[in-house]
C-alpha positions as CSV (number, residue, x, y, z in Angstrom):
1,X,7.5,0.8,45.9
2,X,4.8,3.1,44.7
3,X,5.1,5.5,41.8
4,X,6.0,8.6,44.0
5,X,8.7,6.7,45.8
6,X,10.2,5.3,42.6
7,X,10.3,8.8,41.0
8,X,12.4,10.0,44.0
9,X,15.0,7.3,43.2
10,X,15.6,8.4,39.6
11,X,19.1,9.6,38.8
12,X,19.8,13.2,38.1
13,X,21.3,12.4,34.7
14,X,20.1,12.7,31.1
15,X,17.8,9.9,29.9
16,X,14.4,8.7,28.7
17,X,11.5,7.9,30.9
18,X,8.6,5.5,30.1
19,X,5.3,5.7,32.0
20,X,3.4,2.4,32.2
21,X,-0.2,1.4,33.0
22,X,-1.5,-1.5,35.1
23,X,-1.1,-3.9,32.2
24,X,2.6,-3.0,31.8
25,X,2.0,-1.1,28.5
26,X,4.1,2.0,27.8
27,X,1.6,4.9,27.6
28,X,4.0,7.8,27.4
29,X,7.7,8.3,26.5
30,X,9.7,11.5,27.3
31,X,13.3,12.7,27.5
32,X,15.1,14.8,30.1
33,X,18.4,16.4,30.9
34,X,17.7,15.6,34.5
35,X,15.4,12.5,34.9
36,X,14.5,13.1,38.6
37,X,13.7,16.7,38.1
38,X,11.7,16.2,34.9
39,X,9.6,13.3,36.1
40,X,9.0,14.9,39.5
41,X,7.4,17.9,37.7
42,X,4.4,15.6,36.7
43,X,3.5,15.4,40.4
44,X,2.9,19.1,40.7
45,X,-0.7,20.1,41.2
46,X,-0.5,22.7,38.6
47,X,0.4,20.1,36.0
48,X,-2.2,17.6,37.1
49,X,-4.9,20.2,37.0
50,X,-4.7,20.0,33.2
51,X,-7.3,17.4,32.1
52,X,-5.0,15.4,29.8
53,X,-2.0,15.4,32.1
54,X,-4.2,14.4,35.0
55,X,-5.6,11.5,32.9
56,X,-2.1,10.3,32.1
57,X,-1.0,10.4,35.8
58,X,-4.2,8.6,37.0
59,X,-3.5,5.8,34.5
60,X,0.2,5.5,35.1
61,X,1.2,3.1,37.9
62,X,4.9,2.7,37.1
63,X,7.8,4.5,35.4
64,X,10.9,3.1,33.9
65,X,14.0,5.0,32.7
66,X,17.0,4.5,30.5
67,X,20.0,6.6,31.4
68,X,22.2,8.0,28.6
69,X,25.4,10.1,28.3
70,X,24.0,13.3,26.9
71,X,21.0,15.1,25.5
72,X,21.7,14.1,21.9
73,X,21.5,10.4,22.8
74,X,18.3,11.1,24.8
75,X,16.8,12.7,21.7
76,X,17.6,9.8,19.5
77,X,16.5,7.2,22.0
78,X,13.2,9.0,22.7
79,X,12.4,9.0,18.9
80,X,13.2,5.3,18.6
81,X,11.1,4.3,21.6
82,X,8.1,6.3,20.4
83,X,8.2,4.6,17.0
84,X,8.6,1.1,18.5
85,X,6.1,1.3,21.4
86,X,3.6,3.7,19.9
87,X,2.5,5.1,23.3
88,X,-1.1,6.3,23.5
89,X,-0.3,9.7,24.9
90,X,2.5,10.6,22.5
91,X,2.0,12.2,19.1
92,X,2.5,9.5,16.5
93,X,3.7,10.1,13.0
94,X,0.9,9.3,10.5
95,X,1.8,9.7,6.9
96,X,-0.3,9.7,3.8
97,X,2.7,9.7,1.5
98,X,6.2,8.4,1.6
99,X,8.8,9.1,-1.0
100,X,10.5,6.5,-3.1
101,X,14.0,5.1,-3.0
102,X,15.9,3.0,-5.5
103,X,17.0,-0.3,-4.1
104,X,19.7,-2.7,-5.3
105,X,19.1,-6.2,-3.8
106,X,22.8,-6.9,-3.2
107,X,21.9,-10.1,-1.2
108,X,20.7,-11.9,-4.3
109,X,22.8,-14.0,-6.6
110,X,21.7,-11.7,-9.4
111,X,20.8,-8.3,-7.9
112,X,17.8,-6.5,-9.1
113,X,16.9,-2.8,-9.0
114,X,13.4,-1.4,-8.2
115,X,11.6,1.4,-6.5
116,X,10.6,1.0,-2.9
117,X,9.2,3.3,-0.2
118,X,10.3,1.0,2.7
119,X,13.8,1.1,4.1
120,X,14.9,-2.2,5.6
121,X,18.1,-3.6,7.0
122,X,18.2,-6.5,4.6
123,X,21.6,-6.2,3.0
124,X,20.2,-4.1,0.1
125,X,21.5,-0.7,-1.0
126,X,19.1,2.2,-0.9
127,X,19.5,5.5,-2.8
128,X,17.2,8.5,-2.4
129,X,14.6,9.7,-1.6
130,X,13.7,11.2,-4.9
131,X,11.5,14.3,-5.5
132,X,9.2,14.3,-7.2
133,X,8.2,10.6,-6.8
134,X,8.2,9.8,-10.5
135,X,11.9,10.7,-10.7
136,X,12.8,7.3,-9.1
137,X,10.8,5.5,-11.7
138,X,12.5,7.4,-14.5
139,X,15.9,6.5,-13.0
140,X,15.0,2.8,-12.8
141,X,13.7,2.9,-16.4
142,X,17.0,4.4,-17.5
143,X,18.9,1.6,-15.6
144,X,16.7,-1.0,-17.4
145,X,17.5,0.5,-20.8
146,X,21.2,1.3,-20.3
147,X,22.5,-1.4,-17.9
148,X,19.9,-4.2,-18.4
149,X,19.4,-4.8,-14.7
150,X,15.8,-6.0,-14.2
151,X,13.1,-5.1,-11.7
152,X,10.9,-8.2,-12.2
153,X,9.5,-10.3,-9.4
154,X,11.1,-13.5,-10.9
155,X,13.2,-15.5,-8.5
156,X,16.8,-14.9,-9.8
157,X,18.4,-17.3,-7.3
158,X,17.4,-20.2,-9.6
159,X,17.3,-20.6,-13.4
160,X,14.1,-20.7,-15.4
161,X,13.4,-22.4,-18.8
162,X,12.9,-19.3,-20.8
163,X,13.2,-15.5,-20.4
164,X,10.3,-13.1,-20.2
165,X,9.4,-10.3,-22.6
166,X,11.8,-7.8,-21.0
167,X,14.7,-9.8,-22.3
168,X,13.4,-9.7,-25.9
169,X,12.8,-6.0,-25.9
170,X,16.3,-5.4,-24.6
171,X,15.5,-4.1,-21.1
172,X,17.1,-7.1,-19.3
173,X,20.2,-9.2,-19.9
174,X,18.3,-12.5,-18.9
175,X,20.0,-13.7,-15.7
176,X,16.9,-15.9,-15.0
177,X,18.1,-18.3,-17.8
178,X,21.4,-20.1,-17.7
179,X,24.1,-18.9,-20.2
180,X,22.2,-15.8,-21.5
181,X,24.6,-13.6,-19.5
182,X,27.8,-14.5,-17.7
183,X,28.1,-13.9,-14.0
184,X,31.1,-11.7,-14.6
185,X,29.3,-9.5,-17.1
186,X,26.3,-9.2,-14.8
187,X,28.6,-8.2,-11.9
188,X,30.1,-5.5,-14.1
189,X,26.6,-4.1,-14.9
190,X,25.7,-4.1,-11.2
191,X,28.8,-2.2,-10.3
192,X,28.1,0.3,-13.0
193,X,24.6,0.9,-11.6
194,X,26.1,1.3,-8.1
195,X,28.5,4.0,-9.3
196,X,25.6,5.7,-11.2
197,X,23.3,5.8,-8.2
198,X,26.2,6.9,-5.9
199,X,26.9,9.9,-8.2
200,X,30.4,8.7,-9.0
201,X,30.0,9.6,-12.7
202,X,33.8,10.2,-13.2
203,X,34.7,6.7,-12.1
204,X,31.8,5.2,-14.1
205,X,32.8,7.2,-17.2
206,X,36.3,5.8,-17.0
207,X,35.1,2.2,-16.7
208,X,32.8,2.6,-19.7
209,X,35.5,4.2,-21.9
210,X,37.9,1.4,-21.0
211,X,35.4,-1.4,-21.8
212,X,34.2,0.4,-25.0
213,X,37.8,0.5,-26.2
214,X,38.3,-3.2,-25.4
215,X,35.1,-4.2,-27.2
216,X,36.1,-2.2,-30.3
217,X,39.5,-3.8,-30.2
218,X,37.9,-7.2,-30.2
219,X,35.6,-6.2,-33.0
220,X,32.6,-6.5,-30.7
221,X,31.0,-3.4,-32.3
222,X,27.5,-4.0,-31.0
223,X,28.8,-4.1,-27.4
224,X,31.0,-1.0,-28.1
225,X,28.0,0.9,-29.4
226,X,26.1,0.0,-26.3
227,X,28.9,1.4,-24.1
228,X,28.9,4.6,-26.3
229,X,25.2,5.1,-25.7
230,X,25.7,4.7,-22.0
231,X,28.4,7.3,-22.0
232,X,26.2,9.8,-23.9
233,X,23.4,9.3,-21.4
234,X,25.8,9.8,-18.5
235,X,27.2,13.0,-20.0
236,X,23.7,14.4,-20.6
237,X,22.8,13.7,-16.9
238,X,26.0,15.4,-15.7
239,X,25.2,18.5,-17.7
240,X,21.7,18.7,-16.1
241,X,23.2,18.2,-12.7
242,X,25.7,21.0,-13.2
243,X,22.9,23.4,-14.2
244,X,20.8,22.4,-11.1
245,X,23.7,22.8,-8.7
246,X,23.9,26.5,-9.3
247,X,20.4,27.0,-8.0
248,X,19.2,27.5,-4.4
249,X,19.6,25.1,-1.5
250,X,17.0,22.4,-0.6
251,X,14.4,23.1,2.0
252,X,11.2,21.6,3.5
253,X,8.4,24.0,4.5
254,X,5.6,23.2,6.9
255,X,2.1,24.6,7.5
256,X,-0.8,23.2,9.6
257,X,-4.5,23.6,10.3
258,X,-6.2,22.3,13.5
259,X,-9.9,22.2,14.4
260,X,-12.2,20.0,16.4
261,X,-9.4,17.7,17.7
262,X,-8.3,17.0,14.1
263,X,-5.1,18.2,12.5
264,X,-3.7,18.4,9.0
265,X,0.0,19.3,8.2
266,X,1.3,20.2,4.8
267,X,4.9,19.7,3.9
268,X,6.4,21.4,0.8
269,X,9.6,19.9,-0.7
270,X,11.7,22.6,-2.3
271,X,14.6,21.4,-4.4
272,X,16.9,23.8,-6.1
273,X,14.7,26.7,-5.0
274,X,11.5,25.2,-6.6
275,X,8.5,23.5,-5.0
276,X,8.6,20.0,-6.5
277,X,6.1,18.1,-4.4
278,X,3.7,18.3,-1.4
279,X,3.2,15.7,1.4
280,X,0.2,15.6,3.7
281,X,-0.1,14.3,7.3
282,X,-3.4,13.8,9.2
283,X,-4.4,13.1,12.8
284,X,-8.1,12.4,13.3
285,X,-8.5,12.2,17.1
286,X,-6.0,14.1,19.3
287,X,-8.1,14.1,22.5
288,X,-5.7,11.7,24.2
289,X,-2.5,13.3,23.1
290,X,-0.7,15.4,25.8
291,X,0.7,18.2,23.7
292,X,1.7,19.9,26.9
293,X,4.3,17.1,27.4
294,X,5.2,15.7,24.0
295,X,8.3,17.9,23.7
296,X,8.6,19.7,27.0
297,X,11.6,21.7,28.1
298,X,13.9,19.6,30.2
299,X,14.4,22.2,32.9
300,X,10.7,23.1,33.6
301,X,10.3,24.9,36.8
302,X,7.1,25.2,38.9
303,X,6.3,28.6,37.3
304,X,6.8,27.1,33.8
305,X,4.5,24.2,34.7
306,X,1.8,26.7,35.8
307,X,2.0,28.4,32.4
308,X,2.0,25.0,30.6
309,X,-1.2,24.0,32.4
310,X,-2.9,27.1,31.0
311,X,-2.2,26.1,27.4
312,X,-4.9,25.1,25.0
313,X,-5.4,21.4,24.2
314,X,-3.2,21.8,21.0
315,X,0.1,23.5,21.2
316,X,1.8,24.0,17.8
317,X,5.2,24.6,19.4
318,X,5.2,21.3,21.3
319,X,3.6,19.4,18.4
320,X,6.4,20.5,15.9
321,X,9.1,19.5,18.4
322,X,7.7,15.9,18.6
323,X,6.8,15.8,14.9
324,X,10.1,16.8,13.4
325,X,12.0,14.3,15.6
326,X,10.0,11.4,14.2
327,X,10.2,12.7,10.7
328,X,13.9,13.4,10.4
329,X,15.9,11.5,13.0
330,X,17.6,8.3,11.5
331,X,16.5,9.3,8.0
332,X,19.1,9.0,5.2
333,X,18.3,12.5,3.8
334,X,17.6,15.8,5.6
335,X,17.4,19.1,3.6
336,X,19.7,22.0,4.5
337,X,16.8,24.1,5.7
338,X,13.6,23.3,7.6
339,X,11.0,26.1,7.8
340,X,8.3,25.8,10.5
341,X,5.6,28.3,11.4
342,X,6.5,28.5,15.1
343,X,9.4,28.3,17.4
344,X,9.5,25.1,19.5
345,X,11.4,23.5,22.4
346,X,14.4,21.4,21.5
347,X,15.0,23.3,18.3
348,X,18.7,23.9,19.1
349,X,19.3,20.3,20.2
350,X,17.4,18.9,17.2
351,X,19.3,21.2,14.8
352,X,22.6,20.0,16.3
353,X,21.5,16.3,16.1
354,X,20.4,16.6,12.4
355,X,23.6,18.4,11.4
356,X,25.7,15.7,13.1
357,X,23.6,13.0,11.4
358,X,23.8,14.6,7.9
359,X,27.5,15.6,8.4
360,X,26.7,19.1,7.2
361,X,25.0,22.2,8.6
362,X,21.2,21.9,8.9
363,X,19.1,24.9,9.9
364,X,15.6,24.8,11.5
365,X,14.0,28.3,11.1
366,X,10.7,30.0,12.0
367,X,10.9,33.1,9.9
368,X,8.5,36.0,10.8
369,X,8.7,38.1,7.6
370,X,9.9,38.1,4.0
371,X,9.8,35.4,1.3
372,X,10.3,32.5,3.6
373,X,7.3,33.6,5.7
374,X,5.3,33.8,2.6
375,X,6.2,30.2,1.9
376,X,5.0,29.2,5.4
377,X,1.7,31.0,4.8
378,X,1.3,29.2,1.5
379,X,1.9,25.9,3.2
380,X,-0.7,26.8,5.9
381,X,-3.3,27.5,3.2
382,X,-2.6,24.2,1.6
383,X,-2.9,22.5,5.0
384,X,-6.4,24.1,5.4
385,X,-7.4,22.8,1.9
386,X,-6.1,19.3,2.8
387,X,-8.1,19.4,6.1
388,X,-11.3,20.3,4.2
389,X,-10.8,17.5,1.7
390,X,-10.1,15.0,4.4
391,X,-12.5,15.9,7.2
392,X,-15.3,18.0,5.7
393,X,-17.7,17.5,2.8
394,X,-15.3,18.7,0.1
395,X,-14.2,15.6,-1.8
396,X,-10.9,15.4,-3.6
397,X,-10.9,15.3,-7.4
398,X,-10.8,12.0,-9.3
399,X,-7.3,12.9,-10.5
400,X,-6.2,13.6,-6.9
401,X,-7.5,10.3,-5.7
402,X,-5.8,8.4,-8.6
403,X,-2.5,10.2,-7.7
404,X,-3.0,9.3,-4.1
405,X,-3.6,5.6,-5.1
406,X,-0.3,5.7,-7.0
407,X,1.5,6.9,-3.9
408,X,-0.2,4.5,-1.5
409,X,0.4,1.4,-3.6
410,X,3.8,2.4,-5.0
411,X,2.7,2.2,-8.6
412,X,5.0,3.2,-11.4
413,X,2.4,5.5,-12.9
414,X,-0.9,7.2,-12.1
415,X,-3.5,4.5,-12.7
416,X,-6.0,5.1,-15.5
417,X,-7.5,1.6,-15.7
418,X,-8.0,-1.0,-13.0
419,X,-9.3,-4.5,-13.6
420,X,-10.6,-6.3,-10.5
421,X,-11.4,-10.1,-10.2
422,X,-13.5,-12.1,-7.8
423,X,-14.4,-15.8,-7.6
424,X,-17.9,-17.0,-6.5
425,X,-19.3,-20.4,-5.7
426,X,-21.2,-22.4,-3.0
427,X,-19.0,-25.3,-1.8
428,X,-17.4,-25.6,-5.2
429,X,-20.7,-25.7,-7.2
430,X,-21.2,-23.5,-10.2
431,X,-17.9,-21.7,-9.7
432,X,-17.8,-18.5,-11.7
433,X,-15.6,-15.4,-11.9
434,X,-16.1,-11.7,-12.6
435,X,-14.0,-8.9,-13.9
436,X,-15.0,-5.3,-13.4
437,X,-13.3,-2.3,-14.8
438,X,-12.5,1.2,-13.3
439,X,-11.3,3.7,-15.9
440,X,-10.4,7.3,-15.4
441,X,-12.4,7.8,-12.2
442,X,-15.6,5.7,-13.1
443,X,-16.7,2.1,-13.4
444,X,-16.8,1.1,-17.1
445,X,-19.6,-1.4,-17.2
446,X,-19.2,-2.0,-21.0
447,X,-15.9,-3.7,-20.3
448,X,-17.2,-6.0,-17.5
449,X,-16.6,-9.7,-18.1
450,X,-18.0,-13.0,-16.8
451,X,-16.1,-16.2,-16.7
452,X,-17.3,-19.8,-16.3
453,X,-14.6,-22.1,-15.0
454,X,-13.5,-24.7,-17.5
455,X,-10.6,-26.7,-15.9
456,X,-11.3,-26.4,-12.1
457,X,-13.6,-28.7,-10.2
458,X,-14.5,-28.5,-6.5
459,X,-13.4,-25.8,-4.1
460,X,-10.1,-24.3,-5.2
461,X,-10.1,-20.5,-5.3
462,X,-6.4,-20.4,-6.1
463,X,-6.6,-22.6,-9.2
464,X,-9.7,-20.7,-10.2
465,X,-8.0,-17.4,-10.1
466,X,-5.0,-18.9,-12.0
467,X,-7.3,-20.1,-14.8
468,X,-9.2,-16.9,-15.2
469,X,-6.1,-14.6,-15.3
470,X,-4.4,-16.8,-17.8
471,X,-7.4,-16.8,-20.0
472,X,-7.9,-13.0,-19.7
473,X,-4.3,-11.8,-20.2
474,X,-3.1,-14.4,-22.7
475,X,-6.0,-13.1,-24.9
476,X,-4.7,-9.5,-24.4
477,X,-1.2,-10.7,-25.4
478,X,-2.5,-12.5,-28.5
479,X,-4.4,-9.4,-29.6
480,X,-1.5,-7.1,-28.7
481,X,-3.9,-5.1,-26.4
482,X,-2.6,-2.9,-23.5
483,X,-2.6,-4.2,-20.0
484,X,-4.3,-2.3,-17.2
485,X,-2.5,0.1,-14.8
486,X,-3.3,-2.3,-11.9
487,X,-4.8,-5.7,-11.5
488,X,-6.8,-5.9,-8.3
489,X,-7.8,-9.3,-6.7
490,X,-10.5,-9.7,-4.1
491,X,-8.8,-11.8,-1.5
492,X,-5.7,-12.2,0.6
493,X,-2.1,-13.4,0.0
494,X,-3.1,-16.8,-1.4
495,X,-5.1,-15.3,-4.1
496,X,-2.5,-12.7,-4.8
497,X,0.3,-15.3,-5.3
498,X,-2.0,-17.4,-7.4
499,X,-2.6,-14.4,-9.6
500,X,1.1,-13.7,-10.0
501,X,1.8,-17.3,-10.8
502,X,-0.8,-17.0,-13.6
503,X,0.8,-13.9,-15.0
504,X,4.3,-15.4,-14.7
505,X,3.2,-18.5,-16.6
506,X,2.5,-16.3,-19.7
507,X,5.7,-14.3,-19.3
508,X,4.2,-11.2,-17.6
509,X,6.4,-10.2,-14.6
510,X,6.2,-6.4,-14.3
511,X,2.5,-6.0,-14.1
512,X,1.3,-4.0,-11.0
513,X,-0.7,-6.4,-8.9
514,X,-2.5,-6.0,-5.6
515,X,-5.2,-7.7,-3.5
516,X,-7.5,-6.4,-0.8
517,X,-8.4,-8.8,2.1
518,X,-12.0,-8.9,3.4
519,X,-12.8,-7.7,6.9
520,X,-9.2,-6.5,7.6
521,X,-9.4,-4.1,4.6
522,X,-5.6,-4.5,4.2
523,X,-4.1,-4.1,0.8
524,X,-1.3,-6.3,-0.3
525,X,0.9,-5.2,-3.2
526,X,2.9,-8.0,-4.9
527,X,6.6,-7.7,-4.2
528,X,6.1,-5.9,-0.9
529,X,3.8,-8.3,0.9
530,X,5.7,-7.9,4.2
531,X,4.5,-4.3,4.3
532,X,0.8,-4.4,3.6
533,X,-0.9,-1.0,3.0
534,X,-3.2,-0.1,5.9
535,X,-5.1,3.0,5.0
536,X,-7.1,5.2,7.3
537,X,-10.8,4.3,7.3
538,X,-11.7,7.8,6.0
539,X,-9.1,7.6,3.2
540,X,-10.6,8.3,-0.3
541,X,-8.0,5.8,-1.6
542,X,-9.4,3.1,0.6
543,X,-13.0,4.0,-0.4
544,X,-12.0,3.7,-4.1
545,X,-10.4,0.3,-3.7
546,X,-13.4,-0.9,-1.6
547,X,-15.8,0.4,-4.2
548,X,-14.1,-1.5,-7.0
549,X,-13.8,-4.7,-4.9
550,X,-17.4,-4.5,-3.8
551,X,-18.5,-4.1,-7.4
552,X,-16.6,-7.2,-8.5
553,X,-18.1,-9.1,-5.6
554,X,-21.6,-8.0,-6.6
555,X,-21.1,-8.8,-10.2
556,X,-19.7,-12.3,-9.4
557,X,-22.5,-13.1,-7.0
558,X,-25.2,-12.1,-9.5
559,X,-23.7,-14.3,-12.2
560,X,-23.3,-17.2,-9.8
561,X,-27.0,-16.9,-8.8
562,X,-28.1,-16.9,-12.4
563,X,-25.9,-20.0,-13.1
564,X,-27.3,-21.7,-10.1
565,X,-30.9,-20.9,-11.1
566,X,-30.2,-22.3,-14.6
567,X,-28.7,-25.5,-13.1
568,X,-31.6,-26.0,-10.7
569,X,-34.1,-25.3,-13.4
570,X,-32.5,-27.6,-15.9
571,X,-31.5,-30.5,-13.7
572,X,-34.6,-30.8,-11.5
573,X,-37.1,-30.7,-14.4
574,X,-35.1,-33.2,-16.4
575,X,-35.3,-35.7,-13.4
576,X,-39.1,-36.1,-14.1
577,X,-40.0,-39.0,-16.4
578,X,-41.4,-37.7,-19.7
579,X,-39.8,-34.3,-19.4
580,X,-37.1,-33.7,-21.9
581,X,-35.3,-30.5,-23.0
582,X,-38.1,-29.4,-25.4
583,X,-40.9,-30.0,-22.7
584,X,-38.7,-28.2,-20.1
585,X,-38.4,-25.2,-22.4
586,X,-42.1,-25.0,-23.0
587,X,-42.9,-25.2,-19.3
588,X,-40.4,-22.5,-18.4
589,X,-41.7,-20.2,-21.2
590,X,-45.3,-20.7,-20.1
591,X,-44.9,-20.5,-16.3
592,X,-41.8,-18.2,-16.2
593,X,-39.9,-20.0,-13.5
594,X,-39.4,-23.3,-11.6
595,X,-41.4,-21.8,-8.8
596,X,-44.4,-21.2,-11.1
597,X,-44.3,-24.8,-12.3
598,X,-44.3,-26.1,-8.8
599,X,-47.3,-24.0,-7.9
600,X,-49.3,-25.0,-11.0
601,X,-52.2,-27.4,-10.7
602,X,-53.0,-30.3,-13.0
603,X,-55.4,-28.3,-15.2
604,X,-52.8,-25.5,-15.7
605,X,-50.1,-28.1,-16.5
606,X,-52.3,-29.9,-19.1
607,X,-52.4,-26.6,-21.0
608,X,-48.8,-27.2,-21.9
609,X,-48.2,-31.0,-21.7
610,X,-50.4,-34.0,-21.9
611,X,-52.3,-35.3,-18.9
612,X,-49.9,-38.2,-18.2
613,X,-46.9,-35.9,-18.1
614,X,-48.8,-33.4,-16.0
615,X,-49.6,-36.1,-13.5
616,X,-45.9,-37.2,-13.3
617,X,-44.9,-33.5,-12.7
618,X,-47.4,-33.1,-9.9
619,X,-46.4,-36.5,-8.5
620,X,-42.7,-35.4,-8.5
621,X,-43.3,-32.2,-6.7
622,X,-45.8,-33.6,-4.3
623,X,-43.6,-36.5,-3.4
624,X,-46.0,-39.2,-4.7
625,X,-43.3,-41.7,-5.7
626,X,-45.7,-44.5,-6.7
627,X,-47.5,-42.3,-9.3
628,X,-44.4,-41.7,-11.4
629,X,-43.9,-44.7,-13.6
630,X,-41.4,-45.0,-16.5
631,X,-42.3,-46.4,-19.9
632,X,-41.5,-50.0,-18.8
633,X,-43.8,-49.8,-15.8
634,X,-40.9,-49.7,-13.3
635,X,-41.5,-47.2,-10.3
636,X,-39.3,-44.2,-10.6
637,X,-37.7,-42.6,-7.6
638,X,-39.4,-39.2,-7.3
639,X,-38.1,-38.1,-3.9
640,X,-36.1,-34.9,-4.4
641,X,-32.4,-35.7,-4.4
642,X,-30.4,-34.4,-1.5
643,X,-28.6,-31.8,-3.5
644,X,-31.8,-30.2,-4.7
645,X,-33.5,-30.4,-1.2
646,X,-30.6,-28.2,0.0
647,X,-31.2,-25.6,-2.7
648,X,-35.0,-25.5,-2.4
């Protein structure tokens, strides 16, 4: 059955259709109220006259469909399939920033709390998203101080011999060590955190008052004082929330700028009537995307199709229809208002679906005048600025790049200092390490460090990385010096885990740590290795990380070469009978290098050493084994040893 025949057999019911190419890959996903009518419209000459539509239909050899009960189900299914299959001809959501959530790892024996930007079905509880992004970190810091629930990367499903620094500074109750905290007390603290994050302040306040009274009655005054401090913190937060709740509703505002098949979209987050943050989206090459079809009306007639074929290559109305579905469907939080610069197909259906999903009224508006239109114009201006920074010669500021790095790697603060490490050797010989430093936007060469391995022999990059980091950061600990905002490792997951093991061995568990793998240019952040950071090749953040990594590699290579030259110079000259350390030093100072000594004739050599030694040196380098005789008259092997022949 060819494609045309198969289309005629489609049901006249709501559903989702999937065009496939000759390899069976899904190349386009769409939805329809009437599958047969919608898919048949692609066969109209007026539609195929459009270059991109025609390209799709020339590549498509098959069409599959999934029938559903109604348009809402079709909307949700279309969104899921686009995200899963990533079809070539659909618009795909590409995000330069995601907002953080607070996660409770309820599947662990001792749950932890930390900030994450990835939502997973892993048994954990997620709260958020939080705007601005640093709010999530402030909340987690409050949980550390008030409830002593940790965020460390230590495995809490087993016990360890001693706690880390967080326990001693009273930011953790020490569940990693047996008997420091009882399971019952830890469960109580976790339940308090759940109530706090769920916004159930009244229930939490009652629990705290009851336990404070019990502690005071048992003369556990330190514990009672802790409960009192938690109550004060909770009451202060409630007061702030009551003030905030009297302000305006939450809204997201969108603007865009399109030029030369490249698109930038700016999203403002308004919370309580104030702009609290901005999010940027970019698409670099839209020449394959069929905007005429990404969010088409479900009951397109022939006349409608003729109009569609006349459209330009980029249609804002159709783009926003597809974009907002991917951005908001299945997300835990949707603002009450979404302001977009244009009307678009499916607005009513999407509004209904989001209201049903959020269990409250959600509005999608395209205002043409007034204050809300001014906000849309402002978002459009910001989108133009973002476009220029991304695609034109205008470069973002150092501060902007640092902030983008914080967002990309999920760092607790904007990085001000990064220390990057690399290992260099040849088949395990002369293994060295380098540390380079980036600080406040520039490389700080005065703080660069070189390391010669002391305990590792042979080829073992992981052990080498472990030794170097222990040496570096145990020294910082001993001198009470601050740690960097980020430790960056040149390597993959193996080097990353070796680095963390080194830090853990000296009691450091909360240090931000990442690695960048060669060739793939993928960034792994410790604690979220399952979700490596893959940045766009034009991203200034990627360029910064690459610059730091390349500098550490250059510095390590240069040091390794110097060490190798010193080894070659020392060891080879000392193989010659009659040449000791003093003679070797005189020869090097006179001729400048091993190469100069090799090129020197007997007369030149006798200007530095006696004639007998000069003859032995020439015999060694010329391969005249019988001419080199030791002090006892025994022939000396003057053939260059294999290891030196390789290096020459």
